N, C-alpha and C positions, 0 to 999 in steps of 0.2 A: 633501877631495880636491879637487884643481884640475884640470880639464879645459880643455886647450888645443887649439885648432883650428889647424893649421899647412898649409902648402902642400905639395903633392904632391911635390915636389921635395925637401923635407925628410925624407920617410918612405920613398919609393919603394924597393922594391916593397911594402913594408908597409903596411898600413891604420891601424895604431895601433902605440903603444908605451907602456908602463908603467915608471914610476920609482918603485918603492915606497919607497926611501930619502926621496923628496921628496913623497910622497902625491899625485903628479901622473900624468896621463896625457895623451898626445898624439894626436891623431886628425885624419886627413886631411881638410881642408875641403872637398876637390872630391868627395868620396863622396856617394851619395845619402843622404838623411836616415835612411831605415831601414837602411841598411849602417851609418851613423854609429852609431845607437842599439845595433846588435848589436856593433860594436866597442867603444863605450863599456862595455857589460856583459862583454865579454871582458876588456878592460884593467882593469876595475874588480876582476875576480875576481883577477886577477894582483898586484894591490896588497895582497891579503889573503891570497895563499896562500903558505903557508910550504914546499911541497915543493920538493926540489931536483932532481929528474929532470924535464929538459927535456919528454920526450914527455909523461909524466904530467901536468905543468902544462898543456900544450896541450890534452890530451883534456879535462881538467877545465874549462878555460875556455871551451871549445868547447861542452861540453855545457851549461854554465850560460848562456851567449849563446843557444843554440838553445831553451833553456826559457824566458828572458825575453825574447826577441825573434825568435821563429821564422821569420816572414817575411824580415826583416832579415838573419838567419843563412844563410836559402837564398840569397838574392840575393847575399849575400858569398861564398858556396861558388861561386856561377856566376862571379863577378867574379875569383875566384882561379885560375879556369883558364886561365891563361897561363904561358908558359914562364918569364918573369922570376920570377915568385912561386914556380913549382915549383922551379926551380933554386936560388933563394935557400934554399928550406926545406930541399931536399936537403943544401947545404952547412951549414946551421946544424946539422942533426941529425948530420951527419959529424963537425963538430968537436967536438960534445958526448959521443961514444962514450968 
């Protein structure tokens, strides 16, 4: 699996992105190292997850990240409390219904 660190502008408001078909993940380079480690765990889980339900995929990836990188996971939760991320997630889940 390839891990690419990219600029905030390429991924905002997301912290990371997985491309299972290319066995690659993209992580924001501007994030604190502990958050990056948590996002890497989260996106790595997505690479191997075969679920099709978006909500269930996120629950499992978040649980895996919390188990592997608990401090980074908590830190990423705090950083997620902004309206851009909240609104982006609301829109994402609405599209998938």
